[in-house]
PALUM-55650 format. One record per atom (N, C-alpha, C, CB): z, y, x; atom name. Coordinates in steps of 0.02 Angstrom, whole numbers, plus 50000, padded with zeros to 5 digits. Last residue first. Glycine has a CB too. Layout:
REM PALUM-55650
{{Z,Y,X},CA}
...
***
This chain:
REM PALUM-55650
{{50822,59273,51640},N}
{{50795,59331,51665},CA}
{{50775,59374,51595},C}
{{50729,59312,51717},CB}
{{50975,59231,51737},N}
{{50958,59215,51668},CA}
{{50897,59316,51660},C}
{{51064,59199,51602},CB}
{{51068,59256,51824},N}
{{51017,59241,51857},CA}
{{50969,59236,51775},C}
{{51029,59168,51916},CB}
{{51168,59347,51794},N}
{{51126,59379,51808},CA}
{{51050,59341,51856},C}
{{51167,59429,51837},CB}
{{51250,59258,51711},N}
{{51231,59322,51678},CA}
{{51189,59351,51741},C}
{{51301,59373,51649},CB}
{{51330,59199,51819},N}
{{51279,59147,51746},CA}
{{51246,59203,51723},C}
{{51329,59102,51664},CB}
{{51400,59291,51884},N}
{{51335,59256,51923},CA}
{{51288,59218,51874},C}
{{51361,59198,51981},CB}
{{51406,59425,51783},N}
{{51426,59375,51829},CA}
{{51370,59337,51840},C}
{{51481,59335,51809},CB}
{{51397,59634,51822},N}
{{51381,59554,51775},CA}
{{51399,59468,51834},C}
{{51260,59557,51749},CB}
{{51499,59751,51788},N}
{{51475,59703,51827},CA}
{{51437,59654,51810},C}
{{51514,59680,51852},CB}
{{51539,59857,51672},N}
{{51481,59841,51716},CA}
{{51458,59792,51763},C}
{{51476,59877,51744},CB}
{{51705,59811,51727},N}
{{51650,59851,51667},CA}
{{51586,59857,51714},C}
{{51679,59946,51635},CB}
{{51742,59672,51828},N}
{{51754,59747,51822},CA}
{{51720,59755,51747},C}
{{51715,59798,51891},CB}
{{51802,59512,51803},N}
{{51726,59545,51807},CA}
{{51760,59609,51805},C}
{{51660,59529,51741},CB}
{{51938,59446,51863},N}
{{51919,59465,51818},CA}
{{51863,59522,51850},C}
{{51975,59483,51775},CB}
{{52001,59403,52023},N}
{{51932,59398,52001},CA}
{{51896,59420,51908},C}
{{51922,59318,52021},CB}
{{52117,59455,52053},N}
{{52115,59392,52051},CA}
{{52051,59365,52019},C}
{{52171,59371,52021},CB}
{{52098,59580,52053},N}
{{52082,59558,52122},CA}
{{52083,59487,52122},C}
{{52129,59586,52174},CB}
{{52121,59618,51941},N}
{{52032,59645,51962},CA}
{{52044,59590,52037},C}
{{52012,59771,51987},CB}
{{52237,59592,51912},N}
{{52181,59540,51876},CA}
{{52119,59576,51897},C}
{{52184,59532,51782},CB}
{{52312,59712,52013},N}
{{52323,59628,52004},CA}
{{52251,59594,51974},C}
{{52394,59611,51940},CB}
{{52258,59837,51913},N}
{{52224,59818,51988},CA}
{{52249,59736,52018},C}
{{52257,59885,52053},CB}
{{52332,59793,51806},N}
{{52256,59802,51814},CA}
{{52233,59805,51869},C}
{{52230,59853,51788},CB}
{{52458,59819,51866},N}
{{52432,59749,51806},CA}
{{52365,59757,51813},C}
{{52453,59754,51710},CB}
{{52463,59974,51884},N}
{{52464,59905,51952},CA}
{{52428,59822,51933},C}
{{52566,59883,51970},CB}
{{52419,60009,51753},N}
{{52371,60039,51822},CA}
{{52396,59973,51872},C}
{{52399,60140,51862},CB}
{{52552,59972,51726},N}
{{52487,59960,51688},CA}
{{52444,59960,51718},C}
{{52469,59996,51643},CB}
{{52651,60059,51817},N}
{{52643,59961,51803},CA}
{{52593,59942,51765},C}
{{52705,59920,51759},CB}
{{52607,60169,51802},N}
{{52613,60159,51859},CA}
{{52594,60072,51844},C}
{{52687,60189,51891},CB}
{{52652,60203,51666},N}
{{52576,60206,51674},CA}
{{52549,60152,51744},C}
{{52555,60297,51690},CB}
{{52814,60175,51672},N}
{{52747,60115,51630},CA}
{{52663,60119,51629},C}
{{52756,60118,51545},CB}
{{52838,60284,51755},N}
{{52830,60186,51795},CA}
{{52779,60176,51743},C}
{{52918,60107,51788},CB}
{{52784,60384,51668},N}
{{52757,60379,51728},CA}
{{52779,60306,51774},C}
{{52778,60444,51762},CB}
{{52909,60359,51580},N}
{{52825,60364,51536},CA}
{{52789,60353,51623},C}
{{52797,60476,51477},CB}
{{53013,60393,51655},N}
{{53005,60317,51592},CA}
{{52911,60318,51584},C}
{{53060,60344,51477},CB}
{{53008,60500,51669},N}
{{53009,60460,51737},CA}
{{52981,60405,51716},C}
{{53078,60445,51774},CB}
{{53036,60565,51552},N}
{{52944,60596,51602},CA}
{{52948,60534,51646},C}
{{52942,60696,51672},CB}
{{53147,60538,51491},N}
{{53067,60501,51448},CA}
{{53023,60519,51504},C}
{{53031,60546,51357},CB}
{{53267,60483,51603},N}
{{53210,60536,51576},CA}
{{53167,60493,51544},C}
{{53167,60582,51633},CB}
{{53362,60411,51669},N}
{{53305,60408,51719},CA}
{{53277,60473,51650},C}
{{53254,60309,51740},CB}
{{53486,60419,51583},N}
{{53493,60422,51666},CA}
{{53423,60434,51697},C}
{{53523,60347,51699},CB}
{{53418,60394,51442},N}
{{53467,60451,51473},CA}
{{53473,60451,51549},C}
{{53543,60442,51445},CB}
{{53352,60269,51466},N}
{{53335,60326,51434},CA}
{{53361,60377,51449},C}
{{53341,60324,51379},CB}
{{53484,60195,51480},N}
{{53402,60178,51559},CA}
{{53373,60234,51535},C}
{{53325,60088,51557},CB}
{{53545,60209,51352},N}
{{53572,60227,51440},CA}
{{53521,60235,51507},C}
{{53622,60160,51468},CB}
{{53482,60113,51281},N}
{{53501,60190,51289},CA}
{{53504,60252,51326},C}
{{53539,60193,51284},CB}
{{53457,59999,51339},N}
{{53410,60024,51347},CA}
{{53430,60099,51327},C}
{{53360,59989,51315},CB}
{{53588,59986,51292},N}
{{53570,59967,51378},CA}
{{53497,60011,51382},C}
{{53553,59861,51397},CB}
{{53608,59973,51196},N}
{{53652,60023,51220},CA}
{{53610,60027,51295},C}
{{53741,59999,51220},CB}
{{53521,59867,51147},N}
{{53501,59946,51118},CA}
{{53530,59988,51166},C}
{{53532,59969,51041},CB}
{{53579,59754,51205},N}
{{53502,59771,51216},CA}
{{53488,59859,51184},C}
{{53448,59703,51162},CB}
{{53679,59756,51099},N}
{{53683,59764,51172},CA}
{{53654,59793,51211},C}
{{53679,59728,51196},CB}
{{53633,59743,50994},N}
{{53672,59788,50990},CA}
{{53666,59789,51072},C}
{{53741,59777,50947},CB}
{{53581,59597,51007},N}
{{53537,59669,51016},CA}
{{53563,59722,50987},C}
{{53467,59669,50988},CB}
{{53680,59507,51129},N}
{{53637,59503,51051},CA}
{{53600,59581,51057},C}
{{53702,59495,50963},CB}
{{53701,59396,51254},N}
{{53680,59467,51247},CA}
{{53652,59464,51187},C}
{{53634,59498,51298},CB}
{{53838,59293,51263},N}
{{53760,59306,51257},CA}
{{53749,59384,51211},C}
{{53721,59231,51210},CB}
***
């Protein structure tokens, strides 16, 4: 079973190996990719009106 100490050691090793700059770039690209995915599955973008909102006078 993995405990909290092992998780902290793993996170520290990843931080040392990859470095803070690469980790921040990976985080940004992951968030951007998640946003693109949600846009593709049908979440309306800001400024777009849904079908129901367009019909209202």
